[in-house]
Structures are given as C-alpha cells and as structure tokens.
C-alpha positions in Angstrom: 27.9 31.8 18.7 27.4 30.1 15.3 24.4 30.5 13.2 22.0 27.6 13.0 21.5 26.7 9.2 18.8 25.7 7.1 19.7 24.3 3.6 16.9 24.6 1.3 17.4 22.5 -1.9 14.1 23.1 -3.8 15.2 24.1 -7.4 13.7 21.3 -9.2 13.9 20.7 -12.9 10.1 20.3 -13.1 8.6 23.7 -13.1 5.6 23.3 -10.9 8.0 21.5 -8.1 10.6 24.4 -8.2 10.2 26.5 -5.1 8.6 29.8 -6.7 10.5 33.3 -5.9 7.6 34.2 -3.6 8.1 30.9 -1.5 11.6 31.8 -1.1 10.6 35.4 0.1 8.2 33.6 2.5 10.7 31.4 3.9 13.1 34.1 4.5 10.5 35.9 6.2 9.6 32.9 8.6 13.5 32.3 9.5 13.7 32.6 13.3 16.3 34.6 15.1 19.6 32.9 15.2 19.4 31.1 12.1 20.5 31.5 8.6 18.9 30.4 5.4 21.1 28.8 2.4 19.3 28.7 -0.8 20.6 26.1 -3.2 20.4 27.6 -6.7 21.6 24.2 -8.5 19.0 22.2 -10.1 17.8 19.1 -8.4 15.2 16.4 -9.1 11.9 16.2 -7.6 10.6 12.8 -9.4 9.8 9.7 -7.4 10.8 10.1 -3.8 13.4 12.7 -4.7 17.0 12.8 -5.9 19.6 10.7 -5.4 22.1 12.8 -7.0 23.3 15.9 -4.8 24.9 18.9 -6.3 28.2 20.5 -5.3 26.6 23.5 -3.9 24.6 21.5 -1.9 27.5 19.4 -0.6 29.3 22.5 0.0 26.8 23.8 2.4 25.2 20.8 4.4 28.4 20.3 6.5 27.4 23.3 8.7 23.6 22.6 8.4 21.1 21.6 11.3 18.3 21.3 8.8 17.6 20.5 5.3 14.4 21.3 3.3 14.8 19.4 -0.2 13.6 16.2 -2.2 14.4 13.1 -0.5 17.6 12.8 1.6 20.4 11.0 -0.4 22.8 8.7 1.6 25.7 10.9 0.4 24.2 13.9 1.6 23.8 12.1 5.2 27.5 11.1 5.3 28.4 14.6 4.4 26.4 16.4 7.3 27.6 15.5 10.9 25.6 18.5 12.3 22.2 17.6 10.5 19.4 16.8 13.0 16.4 17.3 11.2 15.4 16.9 7.4 12.3 17.6 5.6 11.5 16.2 2.5 8.8 18.1 0.0 8.0 14.5 -1.4 5.1 12.5 0.2 7.1 9.2 -0.6 10.1 8.3 1.1 11.1 4.9 0.4 14.5 5.8 -1.4 15.6 7.7 1.5 15.3 5.1 4.0 18.8 4.1 4.0 21.5 2.5 6.5 23.1 6.1 6.6 19.7 7.7 8.0 19.1 4.7 10.4 22.7 5.3 11.7 22.3 9.2 12.0 19.5 9.1 14.1 18.1 12.4 12.8 14.4 13.3 12.6 13.1 13.1 8.9 9.7 14.3 8.2 7.9 14.4 4.6 5.0 15.9 2.7 2.4 13.6 3.1 -0.7 15.0 2.6 0.3 18.0 0.6 -0.5 16.4 -2.5 -3.8 14.5 -1.2 -6.0 16.9 -2.6 -4.9 16.8 -6.3 -4.4 13.3 -6.3 -8.0 12.7 -4.9 -9.1 14.4 -8.2 -7.1 12.4 -10.3 -8.6 9.2 -8.8 -12.2 10.6 -9.2 -11.4 11.5 -12.7 -9.9 8.1 -13.5 -12.9 6.4 -12.3 -15.2 8.4 -14.0 -13.5 7.7 -17.3 -14.5 4.3 -17.2 -17.8 4.6 -15.0 -19.1 6.8 -17.5 -17.8 5.2 -20.5 -15.7 8.1 -21.5 -12.9 5.7 -22.8 -15.6 4.1 -25.4 -17.0 7.8 -26.2 -13.4 8.7 -27.3 -13.2 5.5 -29.4 -16.4 6.2 -31.1 -15.8 9.9 -31.6 -12.6 8.9 -33.5 -14.3 6.2 -35.5 -17.2 8.5 -36.2 -19.7 6.1 -34.7 -22.9 7.2 -33.2 -24.1 4.1 -31.0 -26.1 4.6 -27.7 -26.9 1.2 -27.1 -23.3 0.0 -26.2 -23.6 2.7 -23.1 -26.2 0.5 -21.9 -24.8 -3.0 -22.2 -21.4 -4.9 -21.2 -18.8 -4.2 -21.2 -19.3 -0.4 -21.3 -22.5 -0.2 -19.4 -22.3 3.1 -17.5 -23.0 3.4 -13.8 -23.4 5.9 -11.3 -20.8 6.8 -8.9 -23.4 6.1 -5.6 -23.5 2.6 -6.9 -19.9 2.0 -6.3 -18.1 0.1 -3.2 -14.9 1.7 -3.5 -11.9 -0.1 -1.5 -9.1 2.3 -0.6 -5.7 0.6 0.3 -4.2 3.4 2.5 -6.1 5.4 4.7 -3.4 8.1 5.3 -4.0 11.7 3.6 -4.4 10.7 0.2 -6.8 7.8 1.0 -8.8 10.4 3.3 -9.1 12.8 0.5 -10.2 10.0 -1.8 -13.1 8.6 0.3 -14.4 12.1 0.9 -14.5 12.8 -2.7 -16.2 9.3 -3.3 -18.6 9.5 -0.1 -20.0 12.9 -1.3 -21.1 11.5 -4.4 -22.6 8.5 -2.5 -20.1 5.8 -2.9 -19.7 3.3 -0.1 -15.7 3.4 1.0 -13.9 1.1 3.1 -10.3 1.7 4.0 -7.6 -0.3 4.5 -4.9 0.6 7.1 -2.1 -1.1 9.2 -3.9 0.0 12.5 -7.7 -0.1 12.1 -7.7 0.7 15.8 -6.7 4.2 14.9 -10.3 4.6 13.8 -12.6 5.5 10.9 -11.7 8.9 9.1 -14.2 10.9 7.6 -15.4 9.8 4.2 -15.3 6.0 5.1 -17.9 3.6 5.9 -15.5 1.2 7.7 -11.9 0.6 8.1 -10.2 -2.9 7.9 -6.6 -4.2 8.6 -4.5 -5.7 5.9 -5.5 -9.0 7.0 -8.9 -8.5 5.9 -8.0 -7.5 2.3 -8.7 -10.6 0.6 -12.2 -10.9 2.2 -12.9 -7.3 1.3 -11.8 -7.7 -2.8 -14.7 -9.6 -4.2 -17.2 -7.1 -3.3 -15.0 -4.0 -4.6 -16.2 -2.3 -7.6 -13.3 0.1 -7.4 -9.6 -0.4 -6.0 -7.3 2.4 -5.2 -4.0 2.0 -4.3 -3.0 5.0 -2.0 -0.4 3.2 0.4 3.3 4.1 0.8 5.7 1.5 -0.6 7.2 -0.5 2.1 8.5 -4.1 2.0 5.0 -5.2 3.2 3.1 -3.4 0.4 5.5 -4.5 -2.4 3.5 -6.4 -4.9 0.3 -6.0 -2.9 -2.1 -6.3 -5.5 -0.6 -9.5 -7.4 -2.6 -11.9 -9.8 -4.0 -13.9 -6.9 -5.7 -10.6 -5.5 -6.6 -9.6 -9.0 -8.5 -12.7 -9.2 -10.8 -11.9 -6.4 -12.1 -8.7 -7.9 -15.6 -8.9 -9.5 -15.9 -8.8 -13.1 -16.0 -5.4 -14.3 -13.9 -4.0 -11.3 -11.6 -0.5 -11.8 -7.9 -0.6 -10.6 -6.5 2.9 -9.7 -2.8 3.4 -8.8 -1.4 6.6 -7.8 0.9 5.3 -4.9 3.9 3.5 -6.2 4.2 1.1 -9.4 5.7 -1.5 -7.4 2.5 -2.3 -5.1 0.9 -3.6 -8.6 1.8 -6.3 -10.4 2.2 -5.3 -14.3 1.8 -8.5 -15.8 -1.0 -9.7 -13.8 -3.0 -6.6 -14.4 -2.6 -6.9 -18.3 -3.7 -10.2 -18.2 -6.7 -9.8 -16.3 -7.4 -6.6 -18.7 -6.9 -8.6 -21.8 -9.1 -11.3 -20.7 -11.9 -8.8 -20.3 -12.3 -9.4 -16.3 -11.5 -6.0 -15.5 -13.5 -2.9 -16.6 -10.2 -0.5 -16.7 -7.1 0.5 -14.9 -6.2 4.1 -14.3 -2.5 4.4 -13.8 -0.4 7.4 -12.7 2.7 5.3 -11.4 4.8 2.6 -12.6 7.6 0.3 -11.9 9.8 1.8 -14.3 9.3 5.9 -15.0 9.3 7.1 -17.2 6.9 4.3 -18.7 8.9 2.4 -21.8 7.9 3.5 -25.3 7.4 -0.4 -25.9 5.1 -0.8 -23.0 1.4 -2.4 -23.6 -0.2 0.2 -21.2 0.4 3.0 -24.1 -2.2 1.3 -26.5 -4.1 -0.6 -24.4 -7.7 0.2 -24.6 -8.6 -0.6 -21.1 -5.9 1.7 -19.5 -5.5 5.5 -18.7 -2.0 6.6 -18.4 -0.9 9.6 -16.9 2.9 10.2 -16.3 2.9 10.6 -12.5 1.4 14.1 -12.1 -1.8 13.1 -10.1 -0.3 15.4 -7.5 0.4 18.3 -9.7 -1.3 21.6 -8.5 0.5 24.9 -9.4 -1.8 27.3 -7.5 -2.0 25.2 -4.2 0.6 23.0 -3.9 3.4 25.6 -2.7 1.0 27.2 0.0 0.4 23.8 1.5 3.8 22.5 1.3 5.1 25.7 3.1 2.6 25.9 5.7 3.5 22.5 6.8 7.1 23.2 6.6 7.0 26.5 8.4 4.9 24.9 11.3 7.6 22.1 11.7 10.3 24.8 11.6 8.3 26.7 14.6 8.1 23.3 16.3 11.6 22.2 15.7 12.9 25.8 17.5 10.2 25.6 20.2 11.5 21.7 21.0 7.7 20.7 20.3 7.0 17.2 18.2 7.2 17.7 14.8 4.4 16.6 12.1 4.6 13.9 9.5 7.5 12.2 11.3 8.8 9.3 9.3 9.3 5.9 11.1 12.3 4.5 9.2 11.5 1.1 10.4 8.0 1.0 9.2 9.2 3.1 5.9 6.6 5.8 6.2 
C-alpha cells in the first residue's frame, strides 16, 4: 500500500514567511501513520494571495500528493496533481487561486484566514491613532523645528480620543473581529458589515449590517476599515460616490486588498481636504510604483503590505490551524476555513 503524501511548499523569499526549521520538525512530528511529508526546498513567493510560479521541484513531487500546504494554489499545480484532494494555503487571501482548474478539480481548499488577524488589527489601530492623535502633524512640525500647540486643537489637525470614534468595519471575519475587539476595548463604537448579518453580532461590535445598508452607515462613520476579501462583489467597493458619503474628517484604512478602494477617488477626497487621512497597507499594484502620489502625500500613511507580519507568533497560529485540519482530514471530519470557490472566500 502506497504512502499518502503531503507536499509542503513554504520556503518563501520573505524571511518571516518562510517555514522555520522548528516548524518543519513540528510538522514531521505531527505526521500521521501512513503519510509521508515532502518538504520543498526551492523558494516560493508568499506575496499577495501566493505564488503563480511553481518550482520544478514542486511539480515533480505533486503528482503523487493527496494534500498540499503552500502559498496559494496555482492552476498549473492543480493540473499536474491528479491525486490531490485537499490543499491548504498559508495565505489568508484566495482570489488568485479561484481558477477554472480549481473548480473542475473539486478538491477541498482551505486557507489561513484569522492567522494574521491580531497583527493586522494592531496595524489598523496604529494607523488610526497616527491621524486621530495628530502624529502625522507632529512629525511634520518636528522636521520643521516648529513648536505649535494651537494647531493640535483646531481643524484640520484637532486631536480626538478613540472613545469618540464611530468605526465602520467592512468585513466581520477574523480580521474585522480583531479590529472591533481592540477599538471597542478603547471605548469606540464599532459596526460591522458582513454578507450574512443573520450569523449574529461578534464580540467587539455594537451592531452588524448587510452590504445593502452600507450607504446608510457611511455618513456617520469617523473611520472606515476595509477588512473584507476581494471578490467580484467587493471590487471597487469604496468608490467616489461612497467616499463622498463619509463625513468631513473621516479616516480610511485598507488592510484587505487594494482593489477594494478607488485610488483616484481617494486622492481627490484627500486633496480636497474632506478626509483627515488614509492608512494604506495594500494597493492595486504592488510594489507601489515609485511615481505614485501616495508616497509624498501628507495625508497618507503607506506601509508595504506588512500589516500581518508577526515573526514571533505567526507560525505558532499557522501551524496550529494546519495541524488541526490535517488531523480532521485523516479522521474524515469537517475542516476549518473551507473556501467557497463560488463566493470567493
């Protein structure tokens, strides 16, 4: 009887995203009887939703694999894996992996949604504080050698407390819930937007609404946080019309995917002085082009898609999730974080 094979393809070019040696040993120790673990040593790309280029080493190993643990699920890999039945992505996003090949293969696809939530929520909180407490203005004054208290007490740089904020979180999944827990702990009122409000109100949220109520909620939002997956329905979600519904002085935060937000419309709103600022970790084109206006914009905080980075804790959470799913797979139990390829998340 042949061994059941798991292919592990996690040697990312990003240092903190590459499976550490202790992680590999942990997976080897967790390998069930009757299974073999094939660790790919060739490098892979963990950016965005994961790699679209598969190494020759991976292609040589995947033909006999029942399970795959990597970054994303390229169509070329699915085509070369007739025995593949379950794939788990170490990425939270899955957009580029939803291909006709995946739909035709009918395999179970799970992702790492929630693994990055805690670090991302802290980045969101920090980005909001950057503007709410006038730290952007403070840096400008420091560089100019200016001591001016009055400007922190009058618009546009008048400071506020987090407890005064009404925070609208688009996406009430793992990331959105982590964001809401932090803001509500500081006294802010958080409203979540989720596709199925009937699922209930998660911890941290005062209320949850459906996408059809988004327009009505925007005029009272001091902060809008984009934490939803990129799907056909969410692409371009925050466009010029919706940005125009926000109150003057609102803050926009995007840690989801760049395509959820209309760049040109956001820049226009910022240039007009309507918005207090934008904290952006993701962009339609990455790396962000050198000539992009965001780089030098006084009302924009740019981070290079690193909101989920957490070297000390990331792999503990990621491996705990995968190992639990691997146990469930062997036992024939329902898996966690199963992706609906039709819904796109």
